[in-house]
C-alpha positions in Angstrom: 12.3 36.2 -36.7 10.1 39.0 -38.0 13.0 41.3 -37.9 15.1 38.8 -39.9 12.3 38.6 -42.5 12.0 42.4 -42.7 15.7 42.7 -43.1 15.8 40.0 -45.8 12.9 41.6 -47.7 14.5 45.1 -47.4 17.8 43.8 -48.7 16.0 41.9 -51.6 14.1 45.0 -52.6 17.2 47.2 -52.5 19.2 44.7 -54.5 16.3 44.3 -57.0 16.2 48.1 -57.6 20.0 48.4 -57.9 20.2 45.5 -60.4 17.2 46.8 -62.4 18.7 50.3 -62.5 22.0 48.9 -63.8 20.2 46.9 -66.4 18.0 49.8 -67.5 21.0 52.1 -67.7 22.9 49.7 -69.8 19.9 49.1 -72.0 19.4 52.9 -72.5 23.1 53.3 -73.5 22.8 50.4 -75.9 19.6 51.9 -77.4 21.3 55.3 -77.8 24.2 53.7 -79.6 21.8 51.7 -81.7 19.9 54.9 -82.7 23.2 56.6 -83.6 24.1 53.6 -85.7 20.8 53.7 -87.5 21.2 57.4 -88.1 24.6 56.7 -89.6 23.2 54.0 -91.9 20.4 56.4 -93.1 23.0 59.1 -93.6 25.2 56.8 -95.7 22.2 55.9 -97.9 21.4 59.6 -98.4 25.1 60.4 -99.2 25.3 57.6 -101.7 21.9 58.7 -103.3 23.0 62.3 -103.6 26.3 61.2 -105.2 24.5 59.1 -107.7 22.0 61.9 -108.6 24.9 64.3 -109.1 26.9 61.9 -111.3 23.7 61.2 -113.5 23.0 65.0 -113.6 19.6 64.3 -112.2 19.5 66.7 -109.1 15.9 67.7 -109.8 14.7 64.4 -108.4 16.7 64.6 -105.2 13.8 66.0 -103.1 11.6 63.0 -104.1 14.5 60.8 -102.9 14.6 62.6 -99.6 10.9 62.4 -99.1 11.0 58.7 -99.6 13.7 58.5 -96.8 11.4 60.5 -94.5 8.8 57.8 -94.7 11.1 55.3 -93.0 10.0 53.9 -89.6 10.9 56.0 -86.6 12.2 58.9 -88.7 10.1 62.0 -87.9 11.9 64.5 -90.1 15.0 64.8 -92.3 16.9 67.6 -94.1 20.2 68.3 -95.6 22.3 71.5 -95.4 25.1 72.6 -97.7 28.3 74.3 -96.7 29.3 77.7 -98.1 31.8 76.0 -100.3 29.0 74.2 -102.3 26.7 77.2 -102.3 29.4 79.4 -103.9 30.3 76.7 -106.5 26.7 75.8 -107.5 24.7 79.0 -107.2 22.1 77.5 -109.5 21.1 74.9 -106.8 18.5 75.7 -104.3 20.4 77.0 -101.3 20.0 74.7 -98.3 21.2 76.8 -95.4 21.7 75.6 -91.8 18.5 75.6 -89.8 19.9 76.0 -86.3 23.1 76.2 -84.3 23.7 72.4 -84.4 23.8 72.5 -88.2 26.3 75.3 -88.1 28.5 73.6 -85.5 28.7 70.4 -87.4 29.5 72.2 -90.7 32.2 74.1 -88.9 33.7 71.2 -86.9 32.9 68.2 -89.0 31.9 66.2 -85.9 28.6 64.4 -85.5 26.4 65.9 -82.7 23.2 64.7 -81.2 20.6 65.7 -78.5 18.0 63.6 -76.8 14.7 65.2 -75.7 12.3 63.7 -73.2 8.7 64.6 -72.6 5.9 62.9 -70.7 5.0 60.6 -73.5 7.7 60.9 -76.2 11.5 60.6 -76.5 13.2 61.9 -79.6 16.8 62.2 -80.8 18.1 65.0 -83.0 21.3 64.0 -84.8 23.4 65.8 -87.4 26.1 63.9 -89.4 28.7 65.7 -91.5 29.2 65.0 -95.2 32.9 65.2 -95.9 34.8 65.3 -99.3 36.5 62.0 -98.6 33.4 60.1 -97.5 32.8 58.5 -100.9 36.2 56.8 -100.8 36.7 57.9 -104.5 37.7 60.9 -106.5 34.3 62.1 -107.7 33.8 64.7 -104.9 37.2 66.2 -105.5 36.7 66.1 -109.3 33.3 67.8 -109.2 33.9 70.2 -106.3 36.5 72.8 -105.9 37.4 71.5 -102.4 40.2 69.8 -100.5 40.0 66.2 -99.1 38.3 66.3 -95.7 36.4 69.5 -96.3 32.8 69.5 -95.0 30.5 69.6 -98.0 27.3 69.5 -96.0 25.4 67.7 -93.3 22.4 65.4 -92.9 20.1 66.1 -90.0 17.5 63.7 -88.7 14.9 63.6 -85.9 14.3 60.0 -84.8 11.5 58.7 -82.5 12.9 56.7 -79.5 9.5 56.3 -77.7 9.2 52.6 -78.6 12.7 51.9 -77.4 12.0 53.7 -74.1 8.8 51.8 -73.7 10.7 48.6 -74.2 13.2 49.7 -71.5 10.4 50.4 -69.0 8.8 47.0 -69.7 12.2 45.3 -69.2 12.7 47.3 -66.0 9.3 46.3 -64.6 9.7 42.7 -65.7 13.1 42.4 -64.0 11.8 44.0 -60.9 8.9 41.6 -60.6 11.0 38.6 -61.3 13.7 39.5 -58.7 11.0 40.3 -56.1 9.2 37.0 -56.8 12.5 35.1 -56.5 13.2 36.8 -53.1 9.7 35.9 -51.8 10.1 32.4 -53.1 13.4 32.0 -51.4 12.0 33.4 -48.2 9.1 31.0 -48.2 11.4 28.1 -48.8 13.7 29.0 -45.9 10.9 30.3 -43.6 10.7 27.0 -41.8 14.5 26.8 -41.2 14.5 30.4 -40.0 11.7 29.7 -37.6 13.6 26.8 -36.1 16.8 28.9 -35.7 14.8 31.8 -34.3 13.2 29.6 -31.6 16.6 28.1 -30.8 18.2 31.5 -30.5 15.4 32.7 -28.3 15.8 29.8 -25.9 19.6 30.2 -25.8 19.3 33.9 -25.0 16.8 33.2 -22.2 19.1 30.5 -20.7 22.2 32.9 -20.9 20.2 35.7 -19.2 19.2 33.3 -16.5 22.7 32.1 -16.0 24.1 35.6 -15.7 21.5 36.2 -13.0 22.8 33.2 -11.1 20.1 30.7 -12.1 21.4 27.9 -14.3 18.5 26.7 -16.4 18.9 24.2 -19.2 17.7 25.2 -22.7 14.3 23.8 -23.6 14.1 21.9 -26.9 11.8 23.4 -29.6 9.9 21.1 -31.8 11.0 20.0 -35.3 14.7 20.5 -34.6 17.3 19.2 -37.0 19.9 16.7 -35.7 22.6 19.4 -35.8 20.4 21.7 -33.7 19.8 18.9 -31.1 23.5 18.3 -30.9 24.1 22.0 -30.3 21.5 22.1 -27.6 23.0 19.1 -25.8 26.5 20.6 -25.9 25.2 23.9 -24.6 23.3 22.3 -21.7 26.4 20.2 -20.9 28.5 23.4 -20.9 26.1 25.1 -18.5 26.2 22.2 -16.1 30.1 22.1 -16.2 30.3 25.9 -15.8 28.0 25.8 -12.8 29.8 23.0 -11.0 33.3 24.5 -11.8 32.4 28.1 -10.8 31.0 26.9 -7.5 34.1 24.7 -6.8 36.5 27.5 -7.8 34.6 30.0 -5.6 34.5 27.7 -2.6 38.2 26.9 -2.7 39.5 30.3 -3.6 37.5 32.0 -0.9 39.4 29.9 1.7 42.5 32.0 0.9 40.8 35.3 1.7 38.5 34.2 4.5 35.0 35.0 3.1 32.4 33.5 0.7 30.0 34.7 -1.9 26.4 35.5 -1.1 23.7 33.3 -2.5 22.3 36.2 -4.6 25.7 36.8 -6.3 25.7 35.9 -9.9 28.2 33.3 -11.2 29.6 35.8 -13.6 30.4 38.1 -10.7 31.8 35.1 -8.8 34.1 34.3 -11.7 35.3 37.9 -11.9 36.0 37.7 -8.1 37.8 34.4 -8.7 40.0 36.0 -11.4 40.8 38.8 -9.0 41.7 36.3 -6.3 43.9 34.2 -8.7 45.7 37.4 -9.8 46.4 38.4 -6.2 47.5 34.9 -5.3 50.0 34.9 -8.2 51.3 38.3 -7.1 51.4 37.1 -3.5 53.5 34.1 -4.5 56.0 36.3 -6.3 56.0 38.7 -3.3 56.7 35.7 -1.0 59.7 34.6 -3.1 61.1 38.1 -3.1 61.0 38.7 0.6 62.6 35.4 1.3 65.6 36.8 -0.5 65.6 40.1 1.2 68.6 40.6 3.6 67.0 42.9 6.2 63.7 43.8 7.8 63.8 47.3 6.2 63.9 45.7 2.7 60.8 43.7 3.5 59.0 46.8 4.8 60.0 48.7 1.7 58.7 45.9 -0.5 55.4 45.7 1.4 55.0 49.5 1.1 55.5 49.3 -2.7 52.7 46.7 -2.9 50.4 49.0 -0.9 51.2 51.9 -3.2 51.3 50.3 -6.6 48.8 47.5 -6.3 46.3 48.9 -3.8 46.7 52.6 -4.5 47.3 53.6 -0.9 48.8 57.1 -0.4 48.9 57.6 3.4 50.0 54.8 5.8 52.5 54.2 8.5 54.3 51.0 9.8 54.6 50.9 13.6 56.3 48.2 15.7 55.1 47.9 19.3 57.1 45.8 21.8 54.7 45.0 24.6 57.5 43.6 26.8 59.6 46.8 26.7 56.6 49.1 26.3 58.4 50.6 23.3 57.0 52.0 20.1 59.0 52.5 16.9 57.8 54.2 13.7 59.4 52.1 11.0 58.1 53.8 7.8 55.8 56.7 6.9 54.2 57.2 3.5 52.1 60.4 3.0 50.9 62.8 5.6 52.0 61.0 8.8 51.0 59.1 11.9 48.4 61.2 13.7 48.4 59.0 16.8 52.2 59.3 17.3 52.2 62.1 19.9 49.6 60.2 22.1 51.2 56.8 21.8 54.9 57.5 21.7 55.4 57.3 25.5 52.4 55.0 26.1 52.3 52.4 23.3 50.1 50.1 25.5 47.2 52.6 24.8 47.1 51.6 21.1 43.7 49.9 20.7 44.7 47.8 17.7 47.7 46.3 19.6 45.8 45.9 22.8 42.7 44.2 21.2 44.6 42.5 18.4 41.6 43.5 16.1 41.2 45.9 13.3 40.3 49.4 14.3 38.6 51.8 11.9 36.6 55.0 11.6 33.0 54.5 12.4 30.0 56.6 11.3 28.5 57.5 14.7 31.3 57.4 17.2 35.1 57.3 17.5 36.5 53.8 17.7 39.9 55.0 18.6 40.1 58.0 21.1 43.7 58.9 20.0 42.8 59.6 16.3 41.4 63.1 16.5 41.5 64.3 12.9 37.9 65.1 12.2 38.3 65.5 8.5 40.2 62.2 8.0 39.4 58.5 8.2 41.6 55.7 9.4 42.0 51.9 9.4 44.5 50.1 11.6 45.6 46.5 11.0 47.5 44.7 13.8 49.7 41.7 13.0 51.7 39.6 15.4 55.3 39.4 14.4 56.6 37.5 17.5 55.5 36.8 21.0 55.9 40.4 22.2 56.2 42.5 19.0 53.2 43.7 16.9 53.2 45.4 13.6 50.5 48.1 13.3 49.7 49.5 9.8 47.8 52.7 10.1 46.0 53.8 6.9 44.7 57.4 6.7 42.1 58.5 4.1 40.7 61.9 2.9 37.1 60.6 2.5 34.9 57.7 3.3 35.0 56.4 -0.3 38.7 55.6 0.0 38.1 53.9 3.3 35.4 51.7 1.8 37.7 50.8 -1.1 40.4 49.6 1.3 37.8 47.6 3.2 36.9 45.8 0.0 40.6 44.9 -0.5 41.6 44.3 3.1 41.5 40.5 2.8 44.1 40.7 0.0 46.2 43.3 1.9 46.2 41.1 5.0 47.5 38.2 2.9 50.6 40.2 2.0 51.0 41.3 5.7 50.6 37.8 7.0 53.2 36.5 4.4 55.6 39.2 5.5 55.3 38.5 9.3 57.3 35.3 9.4 60.1 36.8 7.3 60.1 39.9 9.4 60.3 37.8 12.6 63.3 35.9 11.1 65.0 39.2 10.3 64.4 40.5 13.8 65.8 37.3 15.3 68.8 37.4 13.1 69.3 41.1 14.0 69.0 40.2 17.7 71.5 37.4 17.2 73.8 39.7 15.4 73.5 42.3 18.1 74.1 39.7 20.8 77.4 38.9 19.1 78.3 42.6 19.3 77.0 43.2 22.9 78.5 42.5 26.3 76.3 40.0 28.1 76.7 41.7 31.5 76.4 45.4 30.8 74.6 45.4 27.4 77.3 47.7 26.0 79.0 47.1 22.7 81.9 44.7 22.9 85.4 44.6 21.4 84.3 42.7 18.4 81.8 45.4 17.5 84.5 48.0 17.8 86.7 46.1 15.4 83.8 45.8 12.8 82.4 49.3 13.3 85.7 51.1 13.1 86.1 49.7 9.5 83.2 52.0 8.5 83.7 54.8 11.1 87.3 55.8 10.2 86.7 56.1 6.4 83.6 58.2 7.3 85.6 60.4 9.6 88.3 60.9 6.9 85.6 61.6 4.3 83.6 64.1 6.3 86.6 65.5 8.1 85.5 65.2 11.8 87.5 64.3 14.9 87.0 61.3 17.2 87.9 61.5 20.9 89.0 58.1 22.3 88.5 57.7 26.1 90.0 54.6 27.7 88.7 54.0 31.3 89.8 51.6 33.9 88.1 51.0 37.3 90.6 51.7 40.1 91.3 48.8 42.4 88.5 46.7 41.0 90.1 43.4 42.0 89.8 44.4 45.6 86.0 44.7 45.1 85.8 41.1 43.9 88.1 39.9 46.7 86.2 41.7 49.4 82.6 41.6 48.3 82.4 38.9 45.7 81.9 38.8 42.0 78.1 39.7 42.3 79.0 43.1 43.8 81.8 43.4 41.2 79.3 42.8 38.4 77.0 45.4 40.0 79.9 48.0 40.1 80.5 47.4 36.4 76.8 47.8 35.6 76.7 51.1 37.5 79.7 52.3 35.6 78.1 51.3 32.3 74.9 53.3 33.2 76.9 56.4 34.1 78.8 56.2 30.8 75.6 55.9 28.7 73.8 58.7 30.6 76.8 61.1 30.3 77.6 60.9 26.6 75.5 61.6 23.6 73.4 59.0 21.7 75.7 59.4 18.7 78.7 58.4 20.9 79.8 54.8 21.3 80.4 53.1 24.6 82.3 49.8 24.6 83.3 47.3 27.3 86.8 46.9 26.1 87.7 44.0 28.5 87.3 43.2 32.2 86.9 46.5 34.1 88.3 48.4 31.1 85.8 50.6 29.0 86.2 52.7 26.0 84.1 55.7 24.8 84.3 57.1 21.3 83.3 60.7 21.1 82.1 61.1 17.5 82.7 64.5 15.9 84.0 66.0 19.2 85.0 69.7 18.8 88.4 69.7 20.4 90.7 67.9 22.9 89.5 70.3 25.6 85.9 69.2 24.9 87.0 65.6 25.2 88.8 66.2 28.5 85.7 68.0 29.8 83.5 65.0 29.1 86.1 62.6 30.6 86.3 64.6 33.8 82.5 64.7 34.0 82.5 60.9 33.8 85.2 60.7 36.4 83.3 63.0 38.9 80.0 61.2 38.5 81.6 57.8 39.1 83.4 59.0 42.2 80.2 60.5 43.6 78.0 57.5 42.8 76.9 55.3 45.9 76.6 51.6 45.2 74.5 49.5 47.6 76.5 46.4 48.6 74.7 44.7 51.5 73.2 45.5 54.9 72.9 49.2 54.0 76.6 49.5 53.3 77.6 51.9 50.5 80.5 51.7 48.1 82.2 54.3 46.0 84.7 53.7 43.3 86.9 55.8 41.0 88.2 55.5 37.4 91.3 56.5 35.6 90.9 57.8 32.1 93.3 58.2 29.2 92.4 60.5 26.3 93.7 60.5 22.7 92.5 62.2 19.5 91.9 60.9 16.0 93.5 62.0 13.7 95.5 64.7 15.6 97.5 62.2 17.6 97.6 59.6 14.8 95.9 58.8 11.5 96.0 55.2 12.4 93.0 54.3 14.7 94.8 51.4 16.4 97.7 53.8 17.2 95.1 56.2 18.7 93.8 53.4 21.0 97.4 52.5 22.0 98.0 56.2 22.8 94.9 56.3 25.0 96.2 53.2 26.8 99.5 55.0 27.4 97.7 58.0 28.8 95.6 55.7 31.0 98.7 54.1 32.4 100.1 57.6 33.2 96.8 58.4 35.0 97.1 55.3 37.2 100.8 55.9 37.7 100.1 59.4 39.0 97.7 58.2 41.7 94.5 57.1 39.8 91.1 59.0 39.7 92.6 61.2 37.0 92.2 62.2 33.4 95.4 62.4 31.3 95.6 63.4 27.6 98.2 61.7 25.5 101.3 63.5 24.4 104.6 62.3 22.9 106.5 62.7 26.2 104.5 59.9 27.7 105.9 57.3 25.2 109.4 57.1 26.8 108.1 56.5 30.3 105.8 53.7 29.2 108.7 52.1 27.3 110.8 52.3 30.4 108.1 50.4 32.3 
């Protein structure tokens, strides 16, 4: 309140001084104009008197006339000066020459000029007014003097005392200052009581707000002598505090369920609301994320979207998505962002060693010892988050940091990050199941090789690619020799075993980029992608033939069985630019191999067509 009073008084004083200065300045200007007006009046009286004396030929009495004018109030001195025109015409007159430069300037220019002089106790105005030939508004001047209309005949100079006027200005200034100040004090006294009430109210409101920010909701105490409006304001504020307290507690309690933790008792409600805002924002983003991944067509799209969230929303620069299949003991690095997966070399062949997958708990860098023995980067920090995708498949997200500060920042956001991961898991599982279902439709149930349906679908992409990139495809069509005899003699179980062994040999003999297909029954096809030549294709075919003929198959009771295959070879696009024709050509060559005694590799040529047609 004291500060308000001081500010009010300061403003009042400043305004008082400004208003008084303006009044005084205007008064001084008016006084100056009044003095000039009075001087002009005196000058006109003198001009008229001089004219009358001249017309009556009584110029000897003019000095007495001027002395009488000098005795006027506030006129200190008075003199007249004549121009050279008058002095030349009337040399008998007493010459009244200019006394100073002001007289000379007025005689020369014909313009009134004045100066104001201020001393400690006195203020005077020196003013010189020109006397022109046309001032009398008649013809006497022109008839008596040899001059033109408008010529300066002389000038009248006066020194006037302005001290009384200045004294009056000072009195007005002081009076105005006192009146304005007294008015300000009176207003302050009148409103002091109201100001005191508002000051107490403001103080109590401030204390209550400070307490609320600190987490302690305390109602505002009511000062005495409040107006009804103030009481209403206090009631509304206390009601607002109570509502705010209950609402913030309820919001905090419910929202924390989504992220799996709760606020500490010492945490302020303002901080809780900021956290709640952060949670709501993340929940909104999470809802949008969930809608998007439901529309994604593949597992890779979901992983790409999740990585974008980690990069853009949580500012992560180094992380890796790893899938571990515990049933197959297989690890697959799905996506890498940043520097890489430092545990990859240790876990590639032994994924069961991954601590996060094995314990199903988060694994992170600790201050005093290594939590994971396979993360050996001394200048880096890590945080691994495991998530169950299905019964046997786990997603491990490995985060890597350059410093501990980045690790701590991730830990503060890990609950939100896990929300995104957990929302992704069911969709990823669905995509894995759909992919497995799709693969089962393209796989042979007995051998696990691709089936004929896959060949039909895949060739639609493969052949355009071969034409575009200008590479050859070797087509090997294989048929197990005398396979029906195996089923007849040993049964279908042994027959199935023979087919599996053949499948294994085919997969082990060709490259990963090549495609092995169970074409039907005991018939198989191998597509040698980007094979160099026909000779190279024949070399691979013979290698398969030899391995099959040398492979021992256990049947029962220690008995061994060996089988042979016949192989027909055709080249795309050398033999035909139509892929179906190439397959037909390989079939013709296979028939020729069987016709020549089996256990042979025959390459297609045009001469074989006629023999097949004859058959």
